[in-house]
N, C-alpha and C positions, 0 to 999 in steps of 0.2 A: 369488552378490555381484551388488550392481549398484556400478558407480564412486561413489565418492564428489562430491558435488556440495555448493559452497561456495555459491551462487545459490540463495536460494528463488523458489519457486515460488507463486504466488496462483492459484488459481483462483474464477471466479464460480460460482454454482451456480443453476441455475435449470431449466427442464423436461428438460434434456438431462442432467441429472446430477444429478437429485434423487432417483432410482431406489436403494436402499442398495447393491446389489450394483454396478451402475457407480462410486458414490462411491468404493466400497472399492478396486476397483481402480484407481481415479484415486489415492487414499491412496497406496495399495501402489507405484504409478507413480511416485511422487516427488511430492506436490502436500503443501505443506508448512504452508501459509493457505488456508481456503476464506473467501471474499465472501460474504455474506449484501446482497443489493443491497433495502435497503429502498424503493428504489422501486417495485419491484412487490411483489405479496404483501400478507398479510393479518399483522398481530402471533402469531396460533396459527400461522399456516404458517412464518414464523422459527424459532418457539418450538419447533416442531415439527423441524423442518429441524438446529437447533441439536443436540436429543439423539440423533437419528440420525448425528451427525457422531460425537459424545459416545462412542457404542452402538459404529461401529465403530473408535472410537481404543482402546476397552475391549478388543474381540476381535482385533485385528492386533498392538496392543502400538505403535502409533506414534500420538503426540499430537501433532495440529495445534494452530494459533489460529487463532480465528474471528473475521473481523473486521466489524463490522457499518458497513455503509455508508449513512450518512444521503441521503436524496434531497435536500435543501436547498430553496431556491424555486423553484418552478414557473414559471420566465416562460416560457409557452406561448402558442401562439394556441390557440383554442377549435377545435370540433367543426362538419363542413361536414355538408349535409344530403344530398351523396351520400357523403360520409366523404371526399371530396379533391375537388380544383378542379384544372385545366390553366392557370397563370398566363403569360400571353404578355408578350413583351418589351416595354416600351413602355408598358404596358396600365394604368390607374389602381387602386390596390388600397386599399382603409382598414381599418386596424387600430382598431377598436370597442370600449374599454372597459365601454360602456354596453349594447353591443347582447346581446340577449336571445336573438333568434332566431339558427339556426343558421347557419355562413357560407354562401356562395355567390364567384361569379366576382368579383362588384362587393368585397367585403369579410369580413371575420371577426371575431368576439367573440376576448377573451384572458382568461386566465387570470390574469393578471401585471395590476390592475388600474393600478397606481402609474405604467406604462409612458407615457403621457403626458405626464406631470411628467418625465422623465428623458431626454425628446428634445426635438430642436426642427430645424428646415428645416436642411437639409445634412446630415443624420446617416446612417448607412449600417447596416440593420439585415442582420442575414444569417440568416437559417431555417433549418432541416434541416439543422445540420452544414455552413452556408455555402452548400447547393449552391443555395439561392434566397437573392437578392440584393435589395432594396429600397433607395428613397434616400427619406429623408424630404422632403415637398413643406412641408408646413405642418402646424399642430397648432390644429386648435380643438377646446376643451373636451376631452370623451374622447375624442377622433378621429383618428386619427394619419395624414395623407393622403401618400400614396405611391407612386412610380412604381417599374415593376417593371425591374431594370437585368439580371440574370439571372433567367433563366427556368426554369420547371418545374411537375414535379407538388405541390402542397402538399395534406400528408393532417393529420388529426385530430391533434391536442396535439401540434404538432411545437415545437420547441426554438426559442429567438428570443436571439441575440446584437445589444449592438452593439458595431459594429467602435470599435479603443479601449477596450473597458470604460466605466463610467459607468453603471451599473444601481445603484441604490439598496437593492436588496431587501439584508434582512438574511440572516447566513447560515443564521441558527436560526430555522424556523417551529415553530410552534404541533405538526404533525405531528412533526416531528425530535425536538421535546422528549417527548414520549412514545413516541416509538422507542427513545431513549436509557433509556429506565423499561424498556421490553424487551427490547432489549440485555444489561441489568444482570439482569433476574431470570434471566436463563441464562448471566449473568456473562464476556456476548462480552469477547474478550482486547484486542481495536484498537477504535474506534470511530472511523470516516474522518468527516469534518467537511467537505461539500461548500459551495465555492464561496465558505469564505473571505478578507476581506480584507484583516484585521489582526488582529494579534497579540489583540486582546480577542475576538474571534471565537472564539479556539481557548479563553480562559480563561473562556468563559463557559459555553463546550462543558464543558470542564473540571469545572469547578462541577457542573454539571448532572450529570454522568454519575459525582462522587465522591461526591453527595449520593444520589441513586438505590442507587449501589452502596454506600452503610454497613449495609444489615442482611446483606449477604454478606462484607462484610470484605475487599471488594475494590477494586482498583482498575485501571483501563483502561490500556491505551497510548492517546495522540490522534495520530489523522494527517491532517493536513491538507492536502487536496485542491486543487493550486494549478492553477486551470483560468480564474481571470479576470484580466486586465489588471491590477487593482490592487491584487494581490498580490505583483506582481514587485518594485515599487519596499520592501514592505515582507515581503521573505525571511527578511531576518536575524532580525527582530523575529517573523516569523509562526516559525520555526525553533524559537527562543528558549521558544516559549509550547506546543511542542508535542514529542513524544515522537518525528517522524518526518513526513516530508512523502509526498504521490506527484503523479508527474508527467503530470499527468492531460490527457493530450496532444489531447484530442479538441476540448474548451470553449474552451482555452489557444489553441490552433490559432486557432480560428473567430476568438478576440478580439483576437489580436496577430498573424494570418498564419502559414502554415503556412512559410516559410521563416525564420522566427526563433526556430522550436522545438524544432529539432533542440540549434544552442550554448544555447537556456535548458536544456536537459534536461542536457548537459554542467555548466553551471554548478550547477545544482540538486544535482547528486550531489554534485561536490564542495564546493556549501559544507555537504551534509547532512554528508558525512563528516568535512570539517574540525569540524565542532560537536559530534561525537559522537553525531551523531543517525541517524534512520534512516530510507532511501530507497526506495520501489516507483518504476518506471517500465511503467506502464500503455497503453491504447488502441491496436487494431489492431494487436498485435506479431505474431498470427498467423491476422489478419483472414481468408485465403481457407482456410484451414482449418476455416470454416462449414459448407464447403459440398464443399471437397475433402481428401483423404485425406495429403495434403501440403505444406509450405510454399512459397512464393516463395523464391527465392534472395535476394530484396530483405528478405521476414522474416527471412530467416536474419543477415543483414546488422544488420538490425536489432535482432535478441535480443542479437547475440553483443557487437555494439559498446556496449551497455546495461551486457554483464557486464565488457566488460572496461574502462569507465568507473568500475566499481566499486560500482552499485546492489546494493544488499540483494534486490531481487527483483524478480522479471517479471512482470505478470499478463496473467492472460489474460478477457475476460468474456464477449462472446457466443459467442465459441469452444468456452469449456463449457457456457455458461447453455443456450445455444440450438442450437450447433451439430451435426453430425450426425455428428462426429469427434471428440470430448472427448477423451477414452483417449488415441488417438493425440497426437492434440495435444499433451498433457501429456508423452509419450514425446518425441515430437521437439524439446521445448523441452529437458528436462532433456537430454537430447543436445548440443545446441548450448550450453547452458551448459557443459558438463562438455569440450566441445572448445574454446570462448574461454579458460575458466580455464586450462590447459592452456598459451596463450600469453602469460598477462600476465606482464609483469616487476616481480619484485621489488627493492624500493628503498626498504627501510627506512632506510639509514643516512643518506640524504637525508632520508626523510621526517621524522627528528628534529632534523636540524640547524636549529639557530636556536629551537627549540621548548625552552620552561619548564614545568616541570609544578609547581606548587604542594600538590597533594593526593599523603597517601603511598597509597591505595590506587590513584589514576591511578597516579602513578609506578612502582608494585610490577607491577602489568600489563602497563606498554610495557617495563620491565626485563625481563619474562618472557619479552614478544613477541620482543626484541632479543636475549638469550641464547639462548635456544632457536634462531633464526636464525643464530645463529652457530655454536653447537654442534650444527647440524643433527639436532635434537633431534625424536622419531615422533612427538610428540604435546605439544599444549600444555592444561594441565588447571587447572583453576579448580574450589573448592570455594566454591559462590556463593550467598548468600540473596537477592538483588536481581538478579542478573542485571547489576551493571554495570563488573564487570570482565573478563565476558569481550565486553563491549560496547565496553569502550575496544581491546579485543586487534584484535576483528573487523574498527575502522575503518580496518584499513592491512593492505594485501595481502601476502600470506605461504602458502608452500606447503606449511602446518605445521597439522594440523586441530587445533581448536580444541574442547576438550569440554569440556562447562560440567556438573560437580554437582551439583544442587539435591534438598532433601528438600520444597521446595516446589512442588506442582503447578501452582501460577500462574505461578510463576517457569520453568518448564518451559517450559508453553506459548508462555509471551511473546516467550522466546528461539526459539520456531520460524521468527521472520520475520530473525533476526538472520544476517549473514553470515558462512560457514563454520565455524558454531558449530552442532555436536551438543547438543541437552542431554539430561541422562541423568537419570530421578530416582534420587535413593539418599539413605536414609536414615542419615549417618554418625556416629559419637559426637562427643561434646561435649571431650571428651577430644582433643587436634590430634594426637599422634601414634599412635594408636588411628584416627581417622578418615583419617590419611596411608594406614594399612597397612590399610585398607577400602578406599580408593579404588585402589590399586594394585592388588589382587585384584578388584576391579571391571572394572579394565582387561586383566588378565590374562585371565580369564574372558570376556570378551568379544573377546578376540586381537586390541585395541587394541594393546597393547605384548606384547612377548614378552622375554625372555632376553637380556640385553645392550644391547637399547634403551635410549637416553638420552631422558627427559621432566622436562619443566619443570613444577612443581605451584606454585598459590596459594591460599593460605588467612587468616584473619582469627583473632588469638586476641585475645580469648577466641572462640571459636567460636561461630556464628550473629548476628553483630551484623551487620546490613547496613551498608556502606559503612566496614566494619572488615577489608576485607583490609590485611595488614601484615607477609606472609611469603609469599617465594622461595624455594623448594627445588628442586636439580637431582638427578634421581635417575637409577641406572642398572640396570637391573630383573635381578634376581639369577636 
């Protein structure tokens, strides 16, 4: 038996993990959510991979969520004659939106044609994740004349960021809109939206997703990737329009500076939890394991600190998509999460000070949490239709596992991302007393509770109504 882990693991799939055997091993080792990166591959590739994931879930009995991560606007340089150039400090270099020929040492074309309208003399442009720095001297028509401040190798299609933000590119491109349709064809559980600046970006994504998912009677969760400087002042509004956020530390660090990111990460995790939203911490968490079989001490601390701050999930990108040790990376990350969780401080009484609850279902959820904590209950159990009750419970640190029992497969999959929630598919009776007996029978069969154990259980009456949780019962197993 693996040690139970509250923090969830998101793994990006790619050449290193597309193989059914490796993917199955990763899921068994602890992957809770698979990320399909729509920046790479064709629509059919993602459809085939989603089917592979669902087939493995069926085989292993482990349901995982599928997250479709949209590419967003391509703010990139074009291609070079020789694939790359070596820029030297102080050299002149022209970014030319009108250039058709391949790039060379004097300049290169742009995939993002609007860049000349977005910059002015004195602006700082950061290329290739900030490895190359250019200062804008002047803008002449479609040409941006720059001077190389930080030299280095610049290769095909590397990304461009503007220090401090300010690029006008819309979050959703025509490709993203088509990719949403593809993701909904296999009912992706979550859609991650790249580079949103405002709540309206998320609202548009939700509208498009819901329309595309209507034939399947499906409603995906929406995750806002916080990676633009402009998103920071709008965090609360973006959160309100989303089901969760991703602390996308790569592009964000380039725009706001590396030093600002750790404090922003802590702030975002707290904001999300306070707003009853989900939060994923991402980017370079176990980067060295792309080529090494064990992480650095700094990476261990990075993952552990995100866990201690209360993140719902920690995410692996190239480590599992293209790395040499995808399985080992998942195993190591799971061990770090378990060790960090054991050191968590539970302060439920302080959490509830000054809080008021106006919804009956939310009050029941938090009442169950508080009661179970003070009674030393073995488990918190929620009979749930939509997943709202377990979500509210999961926003507070507690060393009591939360078991969410639902008859809806889509709800079970969505809850795979909720911290400290184990989602179980169980079709219970519409009669309340019968349903409670069925729940306890299942808990006993799974050895979650044993005779003498106390657990708290919530449900709604009438049964089967979303948002209808109105009952809390404290039970002792006979």
